[in-house]
DOTI-141479 format. One record per atom (N, C-alpha, C, CB): residue number from 1; residue in one letter; atom name; x, y, z. Coordinates in Angstrom, 2 decimals, padded with zeros to 5 digits. Glycine has a CB too. Layout:
BEGIN
ATOM seq type atom       x       y       z
ATOM NUM    A   CA       X       Y       Z
...
END
This chain:
BEGIN
ATOM seq type atom       x       y       z
ATOM   1    M    N  007.73  030.02 -038.77
ATOM   1    M   CA  007.51  029.16 -037.61
ATOM   1    M    C  006.93  030.03 -036.48
ATOM   1    M   CB  008.84  028.45 -037.17
ATOM   2    S    N  005.91  029.54 -035.81
ATOM   2    S   CA  005.28  030.29 -034.73
ATOM   2    S    C  006.17  030.31 -033.49
ATOM   2    S   CB  003.91  029.69 -034.39
ATOM   3    D    N  005.86  031.23 -032.56
ATOM   3    D   CA  006.62  031.31 -031.31
ATOM   3    D    C  006.56  029.98 -030.57
ATOM   3    D   CB  006.07  032.43 -030.42
ATOM   4    V    N  005.37  029.38 -030.52
ATOM   4    V   CA  005.22  028.13 -029.79
ATOM   4    V    C  006.01  027.01 -030.46
ATOM   4    V   CB  003.74  027.74 -029.69
ATOM   5    S    N  006.00  026.95 -031.77
ATOM   5    S   CA  006.77  025.93 -032.50
ATOM   5    S    C  008.26  026.07 -032.23
ATOM   5    S   CB  006.50  026.01 -034.00
ATOM   6    A    N  008.74  027.31 -032.27
ATOM   6    A   CA  010.17  027.55 -032.05
ATOM   6    A    C  010.56  027.20 -030.61
ATOM   6    A   CB  010.52  029.02 -032.34
ATOM   7    A    N  009.72  027.55 -029.64
ATOM   7    A   CA  010.03  027.30 -028.23
ATOM   7    A    C  010.03  025.82 -027.91
ATOM   7    A   CB  009.04  028.03 -027.34
ATOM   8    L    N  009.10  025.09 -028.48
ATOM   8    L   CA  008.94  023.68 -028.12
ATOM   8    L    C  009.90  022.76 -028.85
ATOM   8    L   CB  007.55  023.25 -028.40
ATOM   9    G    N  010.29  023.12 -030.03
ATOM   9    G   CA  011.07  022.18 -030.82
ATOM   9    G    C  010.11  021.17 -031.42
ATOM   9    G   CB  012.18  021.49 -029.97
ATOM  10    V    N  009.61  021.46 -032.59
ATOM  10    V   CA  008.55  020.67 -033.21
ATOM  10    V    C  008.93  019.20 -033.32
ATOM  10    V   CB  008.23  021.21 -034.59
ATOM  11    R    N  010.19  018.91 -033.49
ATOM  11    R   CA  010.62  017.52 -033.64
ATOM  11    R    C  010.34  016.71 -032.38
ATOM  11    R   CB  012.12  017.46 -033.98
ATOM  12    L    N  010.55  017.29 -031.20
ATOM  12    L   CA  010.36  016.56 -029.95
ATOM  12    L    C  008.94  016.62 -029.42
ATOM  12    L   CB  011.29  017.09 -028.91
ATOM  13    Y    N  008.25  017.73 -029.64
ATOM  13    Y   CA  006.94  017.95 -029.00
ATOM  13    Y    C  005.88  018.43 -029.99
ATOM  13    Y   CB  007.08  018.96 -027.88
ATOM  14    P    N  005.70  017.74 -031.11
ATOM  14    P   CA  004.71  018.21 -032.09
ATOM  14    P    C  003.28  018.26 -031.52
ATOM  14    P   CB  004.74  017.31 -033.32
ATOM  15    D    N  002.98  017.39 -030.57
ATOM  15    D   CA  001.64  017.32 -029.99
ATOM  15    D    C  001.34  018.49 -029.05
ATOM  15    D   CB  001.48  016.03 -029.24
ATOM  16    L    N  002.35  019.27 -028.66
ATOM  16    L   CA  002.13  020.40 -027.77
ATOM  16    L    C  001.96  021.71 -028.52
ATOM  16    L   CB  003.28  020.51 -026.79
ATOM  17    V    N  002.24  021.72 -029.82
ATOM  17    V   CA  002.18  022.96 -030.60
ATOM  17    V    C  000.73  023.43 -030.76
ATOM  17    V   CB  002.84  022.76 -031.98
ATOM  18    E    N -000.14  022.57 -031.23
ATOM  18    E   CA -001.53  022.97 -031.53
ATOM  18    E    C -002.25  023.52 -030.30
ATOM  18    E   CB -002.30  021.79 -032.08
ATOM  19    P    N -002.16  022.88 -029.11
ATOM  19    P   CA -002.85  023.46 -027.95
ATOM  19    P    C -002.18  024.74 -027.42
ATOM  19    P   CB -002.92  022.44 -026.85
ATOM  20    G    N -000.96  025.05 -027.86
ATOM  20    G   CA -000.31  026.28 -027.44
ATOM  20    G    C  000.73  026.13 -026.36
ATOM  20    G   CB -001.32  027.22 -026.97
ATOM  21    G    N  001.23  024.92 -026.16
ATOM  21    G   CA  002.30  024.72 -025.19
ATOM  21    G    C  001.97  023.65 -024.17
ATOM  21    G   CB  002.59  026.00 -024.49
ATOM  22    L    N  002.88  023.50 -023.21
ATOM  22    L   CA  002.78  022.43 -022.21
ATOM  22    L    C  001.56  022.57 -021.31
ATOM  22    L   CB  004.03  022.41 -021.35
ATOM  23    A    N  001.33  023.75 -020.74
ATOM  23    A   CA  000.23  023.92 -019.79
ATOM  23    A    C -001.13  023.60 -020.41
ATOM  23    A   CB  000.22  025.35 -019.25
ATOM  24    P    N -001.49  024.17 -021.57
ATOM  24    P   CA -002.78  023.82 -022.14
ATOM  24    P    C -002.86  022.35 -022.58
ATOM  24    P   CB -003.08  024.71 -023.33
ATOM  25    A    N -001.76  021.79 -023.04
ATOM  25    A   CA -001.77  020.38 -023.44
ATOM  25    A    C -001.97  019.48 -022.22
ATOM  25    A   CB -000.46  020.01 -024.16
ATOM  26    L    N -001.36  019.84 -021.11
ATOM  26    L   CA -001.51  019.07 -019.88
ATOM  26    L    C -002.95  019.15 -019.36
ATOM  26    L   CB -000.53  019.58 -018.80
ATOM  27    A    N -003.53  020.34 -019.39
ATOM  27    A   CA -004.93  020.51 -018.97
ATOM  27    A    C -005.85  019.69 -019.87
ATOM  27    A   CB -005.34  022.00 -019.00
ATOM  28    R    N -005.59  019.69 -021.15
ATOM  28    R   CA -006.40  018.94 -022.12
ATOM  28    R    C -006.28  017.43 -021.87
ATOM  28    R   CB -005.97  019.28 -023.58
ATOM  29    T    N -005.07  016.96 -021.61
ATOM  29    T   CA -004.84  015.54 -021.32
ATOM  29    T    C -005.59  015.11 -020.07
ATOM  29    T   CB -003.34  015.26 -021.16
ATOM  30    A    N -005.52  015.93 -019.03
ATOM  30    A   CA -006.21  015.62 -017.77
ATOM  30    A    C -007.71  015.54 -017.99
ATOM  30    A   CB -005.88  016.68 -016.70
ATOM  31    T    N -008.26  016.50 -018.71
ATOM  31    T   CA -009.71  016.51 -018.98
ATOM  31    T    C -010.11  015.27 -019.79
ATOM  31    T   CB -010.11  017.79 -019.74
ATOM  32    A    N -009.33  014.94 -020.79
ATOM  32    A   CA -009.65  013.79 -021.64
ATOM  32    A    C -009.67  012.48 -020.87
ATOM  32    A   CB -008.65  013.69 -022.78
ATOM  33    H    N -008.87  012.40 -019.80
ATOM  33    H   CA -008.77  011.17 -019.01
ATOM  33    H    C -009.46  011.28 -017.65
ATOM  33    H   CB -007.32  010.80 -018.81
ATOM  34    R    N -010.25  012.36 -017.50
ATOM  34    R   CA -011.02  012.60 -016.27
ATOM  34    R    C -010.14  012.60 -015.02
ATOM  34    R   CB -012.11  011.55 -016.12
ATOM  35    L    N -009.01  013.29 -015.12
ATOM  35    L   CA -008.08  013.41 -014.00
ATOM  35    L    C -008.19  014.82 -013.42
ATOM  35    L   CB -006.63  013.10 -014.44
ATOM  36    D    N -008.10  014.93 -012.11
ATOM  36    D   CA -008.16  016.22 -011.43
ATOM  36    D    C -006.74  016.68 -011.13
ATOM  36    D   CB -009.00  016.14 -010.12
ATOM  37    V    N -006.25  017.60 -011.95
ATOM  37    V   CA -004.89  018.11 -011.75
ATOM  37    V    C -004.89  019.50 -011.14
ATOM  37    V   CB -004.14  018.12 -013.06
ATOM  38    G    N -006.05  020.05 -010.87
ATOM  38    G   CA -006.13  021.37 -010.26
ATOM  38    G    C -005.88  022.47 -011.27
ATOM  38    G   CB -005.15  021.49 -009.13
ATOM  39    Q    N -005.56  023.63 -010.75
ATOM  39    Q   CA -005.28  024.81 -011.58
ATOM  39    Q    C -003.96  024.63 -012.31
ATOM  39    Q   CB -005.25  026.09 -010.71
ATOM  40    V    N -003.98  024.72 -013.63
ATOM  40    V   CA -002.77  024.61 -014.44
ATOM  40    V    C -002.40  026.00 -014.93
ATOM  40    V   CB -002.97  023.61 -015.64
ATOM  41    S    N -001.18  026.41 -014.66
ATOM  41    S   CA -000.74  027.73 -015.10
ATOM  41    S    C  000.64  027.64 -015.73
ATOM  41    S   CB -000.73  028.73 -013.93
ATOM  42    A    N  001.01  028.72 -016.39
ATOM  42    A   CA  002.33  028.82 -017.02
ATOM  42    A    C  002.82  030.26 -016.84
ATOM  42    A   CB  002.29  028.42 -018.55
ATOM  43    P    N  004.13  030.46 -016.90
ATOM  43    P   CA  004.64  031.84 -016.87
ATOM  43    P    C  003.99  032.65 -017.99
ATOM  43    P   CB  006.19  031.86 -017.00
ATOM  44    E    N  003.86  033.95 -017.78
ATOM  44    E   CA  003.15  034.78 -018.75
ATOM  44    E    C  004.00  035.22 -019.93
ATOM  44    E   CB  002.61  035.99 -018.06
ATOM  45    Q    N  005.32  035.23 -019.78
ATOM  45    Q   CA  006.17  035.74 -020.85
ATOM  45    Q    C  007.34  034.81 -021.10
ATOM  45    Q   CB  006.66  037.14 -020.52
ATOM  46    G    N  007.98  035.03 -022.24
ATOM  46    G   CA  009.18  034.29 -022.58
ATOM  46    G    C  008.90  032.87 -023.05
ATOM  46    G   CB  010.09  034.24 -021.39
ATOM  47    R    N  009.96  032.20 -023.39
ATOM  47    R   CA  009.88  030.83 -023.91
ATOM  47    R    C  009.20  029.88 -022.92
ATOM  47    R   CB  011.27  030.32 -024.25
ATOM  48    S    N  009.40  030.12 -021.61
ATOM  48    S   CA  008.87  029.21 -020.60
ATOM  48    S    C  007.34  029.17 -020.58
ATOM  48    S   CB  009.38  029.59 -019.24
ATOM  49    R    N  006.68  030.17 -021.18
ATOM  49    R   CA  005.21  030.12 -021.21
ATOM  49    R    C  004.71  028.94 -022.03
ATOM  49    R   CB  004.64  031.43 -021.77
ATOM  50    F    N  005.58  028.41 -022.90
ATOM  50    F   CA  005.23  027.24 -023.70
ATOM  50    F    C  005.82  025.95 -023.14
ATOM  50    F   CB  005.71  027.44 -025.13
ATOM  51    T    N  006.90  026.07 -022.35
ATOM  51    T   CA  007.67  024.89 -021.96
ATOM  51    T    C  007.56  024.51 -020.48
ATOM  51    T   CB  009.09  025.10 -022.29
ATOM  52    C    N  006.82  025.30 -019.69
ATOM  52    C   CA  006.68  025.03 -018.26
ATOM  52    C    C  005.21  025.06 -017.87
ATOM  52    C   CB  007.47  026.06 -017.42
ATOM  53    A    N  004.89  024.30 -016.83
ATOM  53    A   CA  003.53  024.31 -016.28
ATOM  53    A    C  003.61  024.09 -014.79
ATOM  53    A   CB  002.64  023.22 -016.96
ATOM  54    E    N  002.68  024.69 -014.06
ATOM  54    E   CA  002.55  024.47 -012.63
ATOM  54    E    C  001.12  024.05 -012.35
ATOM  54    E   CB  002.93  025.74 -011.81
ATOM  55    L    N  000.99  022.99 -011.55
ATOM  55    L   CA -000.32  022.49 -011.15
ATOM  55    L    C -000.40  022.70 -009.65
ATOM  55    L   CB -000.53  020.96 -011.54
ATOM  56    T    N -001.24  023.62 -009.25
ATOM  56    T   CA -001.28  024.07 -007.87
ATOM  56    T    C -002.43  023.42 -007.11
ATOM  56    T   CB -001.41  025.58 -007.81
ATOM  57    S    N -002.13  023.02 -005.87
ATOM  57    S   CA -003.16  022.49 -004.99
ATOM  57    S    C -002.83  022.92 -003.57
ATOM  57    S   CB -003.27  020.94 -005.09
ATOM  58    G    N -003.72  022.65 -002.65
ATOM  58    G   CA -003.49  022.96 -001.25
ATOM  58    G    C -002.35  022.16 -000.65
ATOM  58    G   CB -004.73  022.73 -000.47
ATOM  59    R    N -001.94  021.09 -001.30
ATOM  59    R   CA -000.87  020.22 -000.81
ATOM  59    R    C  000.50  020.64 -001.30
ATOM  59    R   CB -001.13  018.80 -001.21
ATOM  60    G    N  000.55  021.49 -002.31
ATOM  60    G   CA  001.82  021.89 -002.88
ATOM  60    G    C  001.68  022.11 -004.37
ATOM  60    G   CB  002.89  020.84 -002.59
ATOM  61    V    N  002.81  022.21 -005.04
ATOM  61    V   CA  002.83  022.51 -006.46
ATOM  61    V    C  003.58  021.40 -007.21
ATOM  61    V   CB  003.49  023.89 -006.72
ATOM  62    V    N  003.01  020.99 -008.33
ATOM  62    V   CA  003.69  020.08 -009.24
ATOM  62    V    C  004.21  020.95 -010.38
ATOM  62    V   CB  002.73  018.91 -009.76
ATOM  63    C    N  005.53  021.06 -010.50
ATOM  63    C   CA  006.16  021.86 -011.55
ATOM  63    C    C  006.63  020.91 -012.65
ATOM  63    C   CB  007.35  022.71 -010.98
ATOM  64    V    N  006.32  021.27 -013.88
ATOM  64    V   CA  006.67  020.43 -015.02
ATOM  64    V    C  007.40  021.27 -016.05
ATOM  64    V   CB  005.40  019.76 -015.64
ATOM  65    S    N  008.48  020.72 -016.60
ATOM  65    S   CA  009.18  021.38 -017.69
ATOM  65    S    C  009.62  020.31 -018.70
ATOM  65    S   CB  010.40  022.19 -017.17
ATOM  66    L    N  010.06  020.78 -019.84
ATOM  66    L   CA  010.39  019.87 -020.94
ATOM  66    L    C  011.88  019.59 -021.04
ATOM  66    L   CB  009.90  020.45 -022.25
ATOM  67    G    N  012.22  018.37 -021.41
ATOM  67    G   CA  013.59  018.03 -021.74
ATOM  67    G    C  013.97  018.72 -023.04
ATOM  67    G   CB  013.78  016.50 -021.84
ATOM  68    A    N  015.22  019.13 -023.17
ATOM  68    A   CA  015.65  019.88 -024.35
ATOM  68    A    C  016.27  019.00 -025.44
ATOM  68    A   CB  016.64  020.94 -023.95
ATOM  69    Q    N  016.99  017.96 -025.05
ATOM  69    Q   CA  017.69  017.13 -026.03
ATOM  69    Q    C  016.94  015.87 -026.41
ATOM  69    Q   CB  019.04  016.76 -025.51
ATOM  70    A    N  016.00  015.46 -025.54
ATOM  70    A   CA  015.18  014.27 -025.78
ATOM  70    A    C  013.79  014.57 -025.25
ATOM  70    A   CB  015.79  012.99 -025.10
ATOM  71    R    N  012.81  013.79 -025.69
ATOM  71    R   CA  011.44  014.01 -025.26
ATOM  71    R    C  011.22  013.38 -023.88
ATOM  71    R   CB  010.45  013.44 -026.29
ATOM  72    Y    N  011.05  014.24 -022.89
ATOM  72    Y   CA  010.63  013.80 -021.56
ATOM  72    Y    C  010.12  015.00 -020.79
ATOM  72    Y   CB  011.79  013.11 -020.80
ATOM  73    F    N  009.36  014.71 -019.74
ATOM  73    F   CA  008.74  015.74 -018.92
ATOM  73    F    C  009.36  015.66 -017.53
ATOM  73    F   CB  007.19  015.57 -018.87
ATOM  74    M    N  010.01  016.73 -017.10
ATOM  74    M   CA  010.65  016.77 -015.79
ATOM  74    M    C  009.62  017.24 -014.77
ATOM  74    M   CB  011.90  017.71 -015.79
ATOM  75    I    N  009.44  016.46 -013.71
ATOM  75    I   CA  008.43  016.73 -012.70
ATOM  75    I    C  009.11  017.00 -011.36
ATOM  75    I   CB  007.42  015.56 -012.58
ATOM  76    D    N  008.75  018.10 -010.72
ATOM  76    D   CA  009.17  018.40 -009.35
ATOM  76    D    C  007.91  018.55 -008.51
ATOM  76    D   CB  010.07  019.69 -009.27
ATOM  77    L    N  007.84  017.85 -007.42
ATOM  77    L   CA  006.74  017.98 -006.47
ATOM  77    L    C  007.27  018.83 -005.31
ATOM  77    L   CB  006.21  016.57 -005.97
ATOM  78    R    N  006.70  020.01 -005.15
ATOM  78    R   CA  007.22  020.97 -004.16
ATOM  78    R    C  006.19  021.26 -003.08
ATOM  78    R   CB  007.64  022.27 -004.84
ATOM  79    I    N  006.67  021.26 -001.85
ATOM  79    I   CA  005.86  021.66 -000.70
ATOM  79    I    C  006.61  022.81 -000.03
ATOM  79    I   CB  005.61  020.46  000.30
ATOM  80    D    N  005.94  023.93  000.12
ATOM  80    D   CA  006.56  025.12  000.71
ATOM  80    D    C  007.90  025.44  000.02
ATOM  80    D   CB  006.78  024.92  002.21
ATOM  81    G    N  007.94  025.28 -001.29
ATOM  81    G   CA  009.13  025.63 -002.06
ATOM  81    G    C  010.22  024.59 -002.09
ATOM  81    G   CB  009.68  026.86 -001.54
ATOM  82    E    N  010.11  023.53 -001.28
ATOM  82    E   CA  011.13  022.49 -001.25
ATOM  82    E    C  010.71  021.29 -002.09
ATOM  82    E   CB  011.41  022.04  000.20
ATOM  83    V    N  011.63  020.80 -002.92
ATOM  83    V   CA  011.35  019.64 -003.75
ATOM  83    V    C  011.30  018.39 -002.87
ATOM  83    V   CB  012.41  019.49 -004.88
ATOM  84    Q    N  010.15  017.73 -002.86
ATOM  84    Q   CA  009.96  016.51 -002.08
ATOM  84    Q    C  010.18  015.25 -002.92
ATOM  84    Q   CB  008.55  016.49 -001.48
ATOM  85    A    N  009.84  015.35 -004.21
ATOM  85    A   CA  010.02  014.22 -005.13
ATOM  85    A    C  010.28  014.80 -006.51
ATOM  85    A   CB  008.77  013.26 -005.14
ATOM  86    R    N  010.98  014.00 -007.31
ATOM  86    R   CA  011.38  014.45 -008.65
ATOM  86    R    C  011.39  013.25 -009.58
ATOM  86    R   CB  012.78  015.16 -008.61
ATOM  87    G    N  011.09  013.50 -010.84
ATOM  87    G   CA  011.15  012.41 -011.80
ATOM  87    G    C  011.04  012.90 -013.23
ATOM  87    G   CB  010.06  011.42 -011.52
ATOM  88    D    N  011.29  012.00 -014.15
ATOM  88    D   CA  011.17  012.27 -015.58
ATOM  88    D    C  010.20  011.27 -016.18
ATOM  88    D   CB  012.56  012.20 -016.29
ATOM  89    A    N  009.11  011.77 -016.74
ATOM  89    A   CA  008.11  010.91 -017.39
ATOM  89    A    C  008.26  011.05 -018.90
ATOM  89    A   CB  006.66  011.28 -016.94
ATOM  90    T    N  007.90  010.02 -019.61
ATOM  90    T   CA  008.00  010.06 -021.07
ATOM  90    T    C  006.67  010.37 -021.73
ATOM  90    T   CB  008.54  008.75 -021.58
ATOM  91    D    N  005.60  010.38 -020.96
ATOM  91    D   CA  004.26  010.56 -021.51
ATOM  91    D    C  003.53  011.63 -020.70
ATOM  91    D   CB  003.47  009.22 -021.51
ATOM  92    L    N  002.84  012.52 -021.38
ATOM  92    L   CA  002.10  013.59 -020.70
ATOM  92    L    C  001.01  013.02 -019.80
ATOM  92    L   CB  001.50  014.55 -021.72
ATOM  93    L    N  000.43  011.90 -020.17
ATOM  93    L   CA -000.59  011.27 -019.33
ATOM  93    L    C  000.00  010.87 -017.98
ATOM  93    L   CB -001.18  010.03 -020.03
ATOM  94    Q    N  001.25  010.41 -017.96
ATOM  94    Q   CA  001.90  010.06 -016.69
ATOM  94    Q    C  002.02  011.27 -015.79
ATOM  94    Q   CB  003.28  009.46 -016.95
ATOM  95    V    N  002.32  012.42 -016.36
ATOM  95    V   CA  002.42  013.65 -015.58
ATOM  95    V    C  001.07  013.97 -014.94
ATOM  95    V   CB  002.89  014.83 -016.46
ATOM  96    A    N  000.01  013.89 -015.73
ATOM  96    A   CA -001.33  014.16 -015.23
ATOM  96    A    C -001.73  013.16 -014.14
ATOM  96    A   CB -002.35  014.12 -016.37
ATOM  97    Q    N -001.33  011.91 -014.29
ATOM  97    Q   CA -001.64  010.89 -013.29
ATOM  97    Q    C -000.92  011.16 -011.97
ATOM  97    Q   CB -001.26  009.50 -013.82
ATOM  98    V    N  000.32  011.63 -012.02
ATOM  98    V   CA  001.06  011.98 -010.80
ATOM  98    V    C  000.33  013.13 -010.09
ATOM  98    V   CB  002.53  012.39 -011.14
ATOM  99    A    N -000.02  014.17 -010.84
ATOM  99    A   CA -000.70  015.32 -010.23
ATOM  99    A    C -002.06  014.92 -009.66
ATOM  99    A   CB -000.89  016.44 -011.27
ATOM 100    D    N -002.79  014.08 -010.35
ATOM 100    D   CA -004.09  013.62 -009.87
ATOM 100    D    C -003.94  012.81 -008.58
ATOM 100    D   CB -004.79  012.78 -010.95
ATOM 101    A    N -002.97  011.91 -008.54
ATOM 101    A   CA -002.75  011.09 -007.34
ATOM 101    A    C -002.35  011.98 -006.15
ATOM 101    A   CB -001.65  010.01 -007.60
ATOM 102    W    N -001.51  012.96 -006.41
ATOM 102    W   CA -001.08  013.88 -005.36
ATOM 102    W    C -002.28  014.65 -004.81
ATOM 102    W   CB -000.02  014.86 -005.89
ATOM 103    R    N -003.11  015.18 -005.70
ATOM 103    R   CA -004.29  015.94 -005.26
ATOM 103    R    C -005.28  015.04 -004.51
ATOM 103    R   CB -004.98  016.59 -006.46
ATOM 104    A    N -005.29  013.76 -004.84
ATOM 104    A   CA -006.21  012.81 -004.19
ATOM 104    A    C -005.72  012.37 -002.82
ATOM 104    A   CB -006.41  011.59 -005.07
ATOM 105    G    N -004.50  012.80 -002.43
ATOM 105    G   CA -004.02  012.51 -001.09
ATOM 105    G    C -002.89  011.51 -000.98
ATOM 105    G   CB -005.12  012.03 -000.30
ATOM 106    A    N -002.36  011.05 -002.10
ATOM 106    A   CA -001.24  010.09 -002.06
ATOM 106    A    C -000.04  010.74 -001.38
ATOM 106    A   CB -000.85  009.61 -003.49
ATOM 107    T    N  000.65  009.97 -000.57
ATOM 107    T   CA  001.88  010.46  000.06
ATOM 107    T    C  003.02  010.38 -000.94
ATOM 107    T   CB  002.22  009.64  001.35
ATOM 108    V    N  004.14  010.99 -000.60
ATOM 108    V   CA  005.32  010.92 -001.47
ATOM 108    V    C  005.74  009.46 -001.63
ATOM 108    V   CB  006.49  011.77 -000.90
ATOM 109    A    N  005.72  008.69 -000.54
ATOM 109    A   CA  006.09  007.27 -000.60
ATOM 109    A    C  005.14  006.50 -001.52
ATOM 109    A   CB  006.09  006.64  000.81
ATOM 110    E    N  003.86  006.79 -001.44
ATOM 110    E   CA  002.89  006.11 -002.31
ATOM 110    E    C  003.10  006.50 -003.77
ATOM 110    E   CB  001.45  006.45 -001.88
ATOM 111    L    N  003.41  007.77 -004.02
ATOM 111    L   CA  003.67  008.21 -005.39
ATOM 111    L    C  004.88  007.52 -005.99
ATOM 111    L   CB  003.86  009.73 -005.43
ATOM 112    T    N  005.96  007.44 -005.21
ATOM 112    T   CA  007.18  006.82 -005.74
ATOM 112    T    C  007.00  005.32 -005.93
ATOM 112    T   CB  008.37  007.09 -004.80
ATOM 113    A    N  006.12  004.70 -005.14
ATOM 113    A   CA  005.84  003.27 -005.33
ATOM 113    A    C  004.98  003.06 -006.58
ATOM 113    A   CB  005.12  002.69 -004.09
ATOM 114    R    N  004.00  003.92 -006.78
ATOM 114    R   CA  003.08  003.78 -007.91
ATOM 114    R    C  003.72  004.20 -009.23
ATOM 114    R   CB  001.83  004.60 -007.67
ATOM 115    F    N  004.57  005.22 -009.17
ATOM 115    F   CA  005.21  005.76 -010.38
ATOM 115    F    C  006.72  005.59 -010.23
ATOM 115    F   CB  004.83  007.27 -010.60
ATOM 116    P    N  007.28  004.50 -010.75
ATOM 116    P   CA  008.70  004.20 -010.54
ATOM 116    P    C  009.65  005.27 -011.08
ATOM 116    P   CB  009.03  002.90 -011.18
ATOM 117    F    N  009.19  006.12 -011.98
ATOM 117    F   CA  010.05  007.18 -012.50
ATOM 117    F    C  010.16  008.36 -011.53
ATOM 117    F   CB  009.51  007.68 -013.85
ATOM 118    M    N  009.38  008.34 -010.45
ATOM 118    M   CA  009.47  009.39 -009.42
ATOM 118    M    C  010.38  008.92 -008.30
ATOM 118    M   CB  008.06  009.75 -008.86
ATOM 119    E    N  011.16  009.85 -007.75
ATOM 119    E   CA  012.10  009.52 -006.68
ATOM 119    E    C  011.94  010.53 -005.55
ATOM 119    E   CB  013.57  009.53 -007.21
ATOM 120    Q    N  011.84  010.00 -004.34
ATOM 120    Q   CA  011.76  010.87 -003.17
ATOM 120    Q    C  013.12  011.51 -002.94
ATOM 120    Q   CB  011.29  010.09 -001.91
ATOM 121    M    N  013.12  012.80 -002.67
ATOM 121    M   CA  014.37  013.50 -002.42
ATOM 121    M    C  014.78  013.26 -000.97
ATOM 121    M   CB  014.24  015.02 -002.72
ATOM 122    K    N  016.04  012.95 -000.78
ATOM 122    K   CA  016.56  012.68  000.56
ATOM 122    K    C  016.79  013.99  001.30
ATOM 122    K   CB  017.88  011.86  000.49
ATOM 123    R    N  016.43  013.99  002.54
ATOM 123    R   CA  016.64  015.18  003.38
ATOM 123    R    C  017.78  014.88  004.33
ATOM 123    R   CB  015.33  015.56  004.17
ATOM 124    H    N  018.71  015.82  004.42
ATOM 124    H   CA  019.84  015.67  005.32
ATOM 124    H    C  019.69  016.70  006.42
ATOM 124    H   CB  021.20  015.84  004.57
ATOM 125    P    N  019.50  016.26  007.66
ATOM 125    P   CA  019.33  017.23  008.74
ATOM 125    P    C  020.59  018.09  008.91
ATOM 125    P   CB  019.01  016.51  010.05
ATOM 126    V    N  020.36  019.33  009.21
ATOM 126    V   CA  021.46  020.27  009.43
ATOM 126    V    C  021.85  020.19  010.90
ATOM 126    V   CB  021.05  021.74  009.03
ATOM 127    A    N  023.13  020.03  011.14
ATOM 127    A   CA  023.63  019.95  012.53
ATOM 127    A    C  023.37  021.30  013.21
ATOM 127    A   CB  025.16  019.59  012.57
ATOM 128    Q    N  022.86  021.24  014.40
ATOM 128    Q   CA  022.59  022.45  015.18
ATOM 128    Q    C  023.85  022.89  015.92
ATOM 128    Q   CB  021.42  022.22  016.19
ATOM 129    A    N  024.20  024.15  015.78
ATOM 129    A   CA  025.35  024.68  016.51
ATOM 129    A    C  024.96  024.81  017.97
ATOM 129    A   CB  025.82  026.06  015.92
ATOM 130    G    N  025.82  024.43  018.83
ATOM 130    G   CA  025.34  024.58  020.12
ATOM 130    G    C  026.18  024.37  021.25
ATOM 130    G   CB  024.36  023.83  020.26
END
């Protein structure tokens, strides 16, 4: 069994093995559907090079990782390192569509309305000592 097959779990993600993991499969999906997801990267070493992807834009980063016990794609939308929205998609095309909408200027509220599997993270203001 190849490194990529072992890392991905062929039973859950057989479609990600041939392209070499999540990041190349996501880039391929975006290209096939003419979606602009920006620069797609993955960690350089370890199992996560097959199971994680980051889509970087001037607006922030869309981080994607794989579910371990069931097939789903965990999405975090981060701005300046803080998670603004989070969700679990069941289809790689949905992940690419979220990233494309974000890069096209959709707000977090618009994303959560368009993609019901995405949820805006609640912010709790910190009381100022004073």
